Structure formats: structure tokens, C-alpha cells
C-alpha positions, 0 to 999 in steps of 0.5 A: 536612548529613547527611555530617558526622554519618555521618563523626563516627559512623564515626570514632567507631567507628573510634576505638573499634575502635582502642581495643579492639584497643589495650586489650589492650596499653595504654589509650592511642590510638596516635599513628598512629591519632590522626593518621589520624583527624585527616587523615580529618577534614580530608580530610572537611571539605575534601570537605564544603566544596568538594564540597557544592555540586557535588554538590547541583548535580549532583543538582538537574540530575539531578532537573530532567532526570528531571522533564523527561523524566518530563513528555515521557513523560507527554505522549507516554504521553497521545498514544499513549493518544489515538491508541490510543482513536482506532484503537479507535474506527475499528476499531469503526466498521469492524467496525460497517460491515463487513456493510454494506460487503460488502452494498454491494460485492455490489450493486456487483459484481451491477451491474457483472455486469449491465453486462457481460452487457448489453454482451456481449449488445450486442456479440454483436447487433452481431456477429450483424448485421454477419455477416448483412450480410456474408453478404448482400453475399457472396451478392449478390457471388456471384449477381452473379459467377454471372450474369457467368459465365453471361453470359460463357459464353453469349457465348462459346457464342453467338460460337461458334455464330454464327461456324460455323452462323449467317448474317448475318441471324440474327447480326443478330437474335440480336445485337439479342436479346443486347442486350435481354437484357443491358439487362434484366439491368443496367438 
């Protein structure tokens, strides 16, 4: 609708310019300019008649599209704002509980340390007891081996003495004493 007045203003100014240029020679508008104005007016009318509705529809579609995008942007902005406030609230909570969390972690670490120390002491005591038991067993084995070596040495010495220096009566007497000693050692 605004196109027609704008077109008329343009045509009038164009005709006035053409008239001024022609006034220098004559007061009449040249026929060529008149036909150009008529052709331009016809072209304007055709464009107006056939281009008005598609142009209106095009801009309405763009307006609708823009409004949809604006609505989506508004919703997204509200969601982002909500997330921002949620994150901000969580940060405030974390900052408020940071000292408590650190204190709790220190207490937990102290408890773990005490458990580790107690476990290490228990393990050390167990290892010490096992070492003492092992030492006693080894001492007993060593004593037994020493006794066995002494007995074997005594037997060898006695056999040597018996075979060379002692008679059969002495031999029987020593053998009975030896058996008594063996029985006393190995009950």
C-alpha cells in the first residue's frame, strides 16, 4: 500500500527533473520520457499486483520464524539462568561445607592412621612371637642334635674302649649302664 505513493513521488520528481532539463529548450515533455514513465507505471502496477501477496507472505513467514526463534531463545535463556542459579547454589553449599569436609577428612585420616598403627603393632607382635617360637624350636633341635652327637661320640668311644681294654664281664656291666642312661635320656 505504501508502494504506490512512493512510486508516484518518484515518478513526479523524475518528470520534474526531465521538465527542467527540457525547459532550457522547450516547455513540452519529450515523448520518450512520457513512454518511459508510462512503462515504469505499468511495471510498478504489475509488480504491486503480483508481488504484493508473496512479499507479504514472505515477511509474515519471517516474522513467524523470528517469533518462534525468539520464544526458543527465551526458553533456553530461562533454562540457562536456572542452571546458573543451581550451580551457584551448589557452589555456595560446597564453600559453606568445605571446612566441615576438610575436618571430616582429617578425622577419617586420623582413624585410618590409628588403624594402620594398630595393625602394624599386631603384626609386629605376631612376628616377634613367631620368631621366639622358632628360636625355641631351633634351640631344642640344636640341644637334641648335641645330645645325639654326644651319645654317638660316647658310643664310638665306648665301643673302642670295650673292644680293646675291657673283658666280657666289664662289657656286660657297661652295656647295662648304657641302656639305663639311654632310657633316662629318651623316656
